[in-house]
N, C-alpha and C positions, 0 to 999 in steps of 0.2 A: 543346904546353899542357896541353890536356888528356888527353889518354892517362895525363901523369903525372902526374892528380891523384886518381888512384884505383890498386888494388891488383884482384887475381885476385879475391877475396871482395865486393870492392865489385861490383866488375864481373859476376860471379855471381847476386847480388842485383837491378842493375840489370834484367840479361838475365831475372829469372824478374819484373820491374814488369812490365813492359815485356812480356811474350810475354802476361800477366794483361790489361792493357790492349786488348793488341791480339785477343785473343776477341773479347771484349766488342764491339770497334769493329765486326768482323766484320756485325753484326748492326744496329749503332749509329753510322757513321761520327759522325768527332770528329778536330778538329782544333784540338792544345793553341799558343795563342800565347805569349808570354813579351811581360810588358810592363816595363821597367826604365830605368833614366835617375837621373842624379844628383838629388840633393835641386831641390825650386822647376822641375827640367825640365815640367812637367805633368803627371807618370802619369796621377793621378784625370782631371782631366779631361781626359784623352784618352781616357780608357776610357769616361767618364762619355758624353762626345758619342759615340763607337765606338756604345754597347750603344744611346743615345738616335734618330739616325736613323735607324738600321735597323728600327727598334719602329715608328717613327710615319712611317716614309716621306721621308726625309728628302730635299733634293736634292743629290744624288750623280753631277751627271754624267758625269765618268770611271770610276764603280762600272758596270762591265758589263752584270749580271744587273741591278742596279737601274734603270739608265735602261733596258732592253728588256724591260721590265715583266716579267721570269723568278722575282720573287722575292713567291710568295703570302701569305706571313707571318713576321716574327720577334719572338723570345718567354723570356723568363729559361723557365728551369727550376731545377731541384735542382743543387745541379754534384755532381760525384762523389764529393767526397772532403769526409769528416763528417771530419776532425780538424784543416780548415785553415779559418782563418775569410772568412765571406764577405763580400767586396764589396760593402761597403751601399750600391749605388746607387740608391736610392730615395732617399738623406737628402738622397747626392749631387745629385740633379739636381736637387731640392726646396731645396738651397738656391744652387744654380746658375739657377733658372728663379724661383722665390719670393721669394726676399730677395734674390738678385744678386747673389750671394754667392761666392766662390771660396771649395772646399769645402776641408779639414784635410787636408794630402799624406799620402804615405803611410808608415809607421811601424809596417807589418810584412810581412808576408807575405797574401793573401788573394788568393781565387775566387771566380769568376761564368758560368756557361755558359751560353750564348747560342744556341738553338737556327734557324736558317733554313729552314724549308717553300720548294724551289723548283726550277723546270722547268729541266733539264737542255739546255740547244742543240742538244745533238746528237739526233738519234732514234734512233741507237744506241746513246749512256747513255741515252737512257729508257726501257731495255727490263730496263737491268739495276741502276739506281741505285733506293735509296730516295727518292730526288728530298727529301734529308733531313740536313743538314751538321749539328753539334755542336759548337760554339766557344768550348772551354774556354780563359777569359781570368786570366792570372798574373799579377796585376800582385805587383813585389817594388822594394826600392831598389838599387838601384844603388852604393851602398856596403856592400852586403854582396856583392855581388858580384867587388868591387876584395878583396875576402878571399881568396880563391877561391887567387892565384896564391900566396897563405905554403902552401898546402898542402903544395911543393913547394921549400919552402925550411925554413934550420937557424933557430935561434932567434939564432945569432950573424951569421946570414948575414940575416935581416930585420931588427938592430940595427943592422949595418951600413947596408944600404939606408935606414934609416931617416933619421940621423945625415947622408951622403952629401943627402939630399933635403932635409935642414934649415937645410945651407947652402947653397944657391942663392938668387941675390939676390932672390927676389922671397918666400925664407919667411927669409932670416937674421934679420930683425927682431922677429919673429914665434915663433921660436925658440928665441929669447937668454934669458929665463926659463926655459926647460924645460930648457935647454943648461947649465948653468950651477951647477943644480941636481943633473943626472947627475953634470955631474964633481964635486962635492964628494963622493959613495959611493964604498964600496969596492964593488967586484963580488966580493970574495974574504969578504966581514965577513961575518957569522951573519947567517943570514933574520933582518927584525925588519916586520912586522906595516905600521907603521907609515911605514917609511920607503918601502914595498912602495906603500902609496898613496898618498902625497907625491906617487913620481912619476908614478903614473900618472896623477892629477890634472894634476900637470904638464903631462905628454903629453895628456891628453884634450884641455885649456882651450887646447894651442900647436895641434893639429887645428882645435877650433870656430874659431878666428881666424880659419884659412887660409879656411874657409869659407864667411866673409862677404861681402855682397856687392864690397868692397872690392878684394877679391883674388882672388875665384872662384875656388880651388885645387878642383881634384877627385880627383886618386889621393889618401886621406886617410887609408889600411887601418890596423888594423881597423876592417869600420865599425861595430862591437858602440861603436865609444865614441862615435862620436857618436849614433848611435840602439841606447840599451843594450836599451829593450822589459823584457820583465820578468828579464834577467839584472843588472840597474844593482844595483853594490852587492857585484856574485856572487866569486869570488874570482879565476873564470874572465875576467874582466874588470878584476884586477888585478895586473898589470904594465905592463912598458913595454921599450923598447927599453935594453941600455946602451953607453956607449963603452968600444973598444977592444979588445972579444971578439977569445978568439983561439977555435982550436975542440976544444982543447982541453976535456974530462970539465972540467966545474965540480964542485967540493970539494962534498960530501956536505954540505947542512946552511946551505951559505952561499947569501948573499943574488942568487946570480947564478943558482947551482939554480934556488931559487926560483921566482924568476922565466921560467925557462926551463921549469918540469913547469909555471905557468898556461900558456904563451904552447902549450904541444903538448894541453895538453886544451882550450885554445880554438879549434884545428884538429881536435879529433878529437870533441870534444860539440858544436862551433856549423856550422862550414865543414864540415865534410865531409856530415855529415843534410842540410845545407839541398842541396848540390848534388847527393849522392846521389836525393833525395825529391825536386829540381823540374828541378834547370838539364837537367837528361841525360832528361830527358821529354819536354821542347819541343820541337816543328814548324818553329815558326816564330819569330821575335825585333823588337821592334820598340825601337832602343834612342834614347830622348828626351835630347837636351842643348837647356844652354843658351847658345846660341853665341852670343848676343846680349852676355848679363852675360861670358862671359870675355874679347871682342873688346872694351867698356869697359875693362877691366882690367886689359888689357895683348899684349904676344907673353908675358911670361912664366905669365899664364893661360891661352895657344891651345898654349902646349907644354904644360903639365900638360894641359890636356883631352885632347890628341892623344894623350898617354901613356894618361891613363886608357882613354880610348876604344879603343888598343889593347891592352890589360891584358883590357879587357872582350870585345873578340873572341877574343884569345889562352885565355879559358876555354872558349864553345862550343865544341860539340862539331858541324862543319860534317860536310855531304857529301851525297849522295844514296845510298840503301842498295837491293835488288834486295827482290822476293817475298818471298822467302826470309829477307835479315840484319835484314827489317822486321822480321819477327815477332820477334823477340831486340832490336834497338837501334835506339832511333828516334834521330836526327840531325836538325840545324839546315839546310835546305835555300833558304833562303828569310832574309834581315837588313835592318831598313831602321832606318838610323840618321836621322832625324828632329832635322831644327832647330826650334825651339818660340817659338809668341809671333812668327810673321812679321806680325801682323796690325799691332803695336811699329814698322813700317817702312810708309813706301810700296809702293804694289808696283815701280814703279821700280829699287826697289836689291833683289827677292827673287829677282831673277835672279844677282844677286853674292851673297848671303847663300847661295842655293843650292851655286852653288861654289867659298866658304871652306868649305863642307861638305863636299865632294867632295873637295875637296883633304885636307881633316882626317882621311876616311873612307880614301881611295887609300893615304896615308904608315899610316895605321895598317892597312891591311889588309898591306899590304909588310912593314912591321917586326914582324908578328905574325904571319910567314906562313901568314898566316890562307885557305886553297883550298879547295874544292868547293862552296862556297855562295854564292848570289846575294848582293850588298850593294847595296841603292839608296842614294840621299840623296834625301831631299824636305826644303824650308822648307812649315812649314804652322802653321797655331792650329788649335785641333781646336775650340774655342768663339773667334769673332769678337770684340772685344772692341769693335772701331771700325770709323769705314766713311772714308771717303775724299772729299778735298775738294782746294780753290786758296788761296790767297790771292792778295791785292794785299798785295806791300809795293816805294813808289817804282813801280818800272816795271818789278820783279821779281815770276812769275808763282810763288807759293810753293807744290809739292803737300803736303798736308798733311794726321794724319789725327786723325780726329775722337770723341768717346768721352767718360765721365765720371770724373774721378778718382776712385779709392780717398778718402776722410775722411783729410786727414793730410796727402795728398801735394802736395809744393812746385814750384810754377812759375815762376820771374823773383821771388824773394819772395813769391807770392803763395799764402796755402794753399787748401785747397780742403774743401766742406764735405761730398763724396761724394753730390752729386747736382746738381751744375751741370756742364752740360757746356761743353767747350774745343776749340778747333782748338791742334794743335801741328804746328812742323817737326820730323823726328825728327831730320834730319840723313841724311848719308848714309855709305854703306861706302866703303870705299876701293876706288880701279880695282885696284891693282895687290893681288895674293892672298899678293904673296910677302911683304910691309911689316908683314903680318900674323899673322905665325910669326918675324919676322927679331928673335930677343929682342937680341943686338949693335944695334939699332935704338933711335928715339929710345923714352923710354917718358913716357907725359899722365903717367901718377902724377909722377916727379920734374920737370917740365916744368910750363908753363902754359897747356899742348894742352886743348881740350876731349875732352874723350870722345868717339869716335864719333857713338855715341847717347845721344838724350836722353830718357829712362827714367820716366816715369813707370807705375804701376799702375793701370787702368783699371777699374771693376766689370763685372761678366758685363754684356752686351745685352737690354736690353726687351725680349721678341720678341713679334714682330705677330702677330698676329689675325687667323681669314678675318672671312668676313661672318657668318659662321655661330658666331663666336666661339671655333674653334678654335686654340689654339696650336703653329705653327707647333715644325716644328725648330728644334735650337740650331744656328745661321751658323756658318760657317769658314772657311779654307783650304787646300786639297788636303786634306781629308781624304778624301774623297773619288780620291783617286791612290795616299793609303796601305791604303785598303782593295784595291783594285785588285791591289795585289803583292802586300798579304797574306793574302787569300784567296779573290781572285777566278777564280784556275786553279781550285780547289775547286767552285765552281758555274759552272763553266762544259758 
């Protein structure tokens, strides 16, 4: 898939960019780490915790370089790309640590450079290595990544697939108003700006409804319809699929011709530069997913999440080069698919969550014909907001999680004030993994069944302090395992 997204001219530009970056890297080794995921998966929190734990020497027993004491220090430096907004690490950590509030989510691309000074474990490497690695963390919305398959699709293809998706059982009621609006227009009629605007607004409203917690759907291109940024209201976002199109050339001046032109402009001026300037420059990648929300929404949402992960994997450029080819082309050689919010479950369910994500990732890898990179999965919480305990209920002892629900959260009719700690039995994940992906099976949204997990949003934890008054690093679940997979080999 990724090779079909570029022309020879694009590849020439990518090669020149890569050569320039590699030449600089000969004297200052660096690793570009992409962090993506669909909205509310926790990208901002992950990056903040990643950096905070390295700078403050956090408890990372599975991160070998830290465990063995070979990291001298980690610190922030000026990022190499002046045209890319800086990831506002200091603001996000202040929200987490001082205010105990979750930081604002990713709305656009941003970047941060973390430099690690270390001692290699190998005497041979110590002779030739500078003992210094810069990790350039690139944060971008997963919704933008899901636009990349559009580069290989015509407007007619895009329209056909959009309407096929819109009548799936999990979407059909949400798309009804937009489909009725589309059916009432004539694609061959004269182009009209107000008609185009009504269709675009109706299509965007349908996509936003799919994204809400009750459905938790993931495959929702075009991504800028959900996160327009500075493109809001521009002609590049004022288009929508039209029903019943053929591959015949649209009549000049028609509504179809207008929509097709704007669709192609969206690909040329929005999607392709994002791919060429950012995605093709990555060395490693983590894809964060909110599997718990999809599990709660039912098998239809899980199938849609699998479709999204498949399309994301198909857009990367996997593989391992050699000394010569690496000067002209970057390849992603490791990808981690991480299910976030593991702290919403008791640890007894973590293995099941990881098994579900492993099944999802394996199926996505097979469907995307994705080869050449190591793909691993992990269930983690970049910032752990709860701790574990047990409560007696009759003769039973139930495993619970304990934390401070956000203000306004409700449990069994009680509304929390944001300051009161409580214990919650979150429920168990299903033992049968197949049932999670079976769209023909029962769906709790159409029955009286409770969802798998009782979701409550908790405030970030109150950080412990040492006797000397030093604030400890942010607590986590398996962040150290993620660090070891993503950067550990570069610090060996």
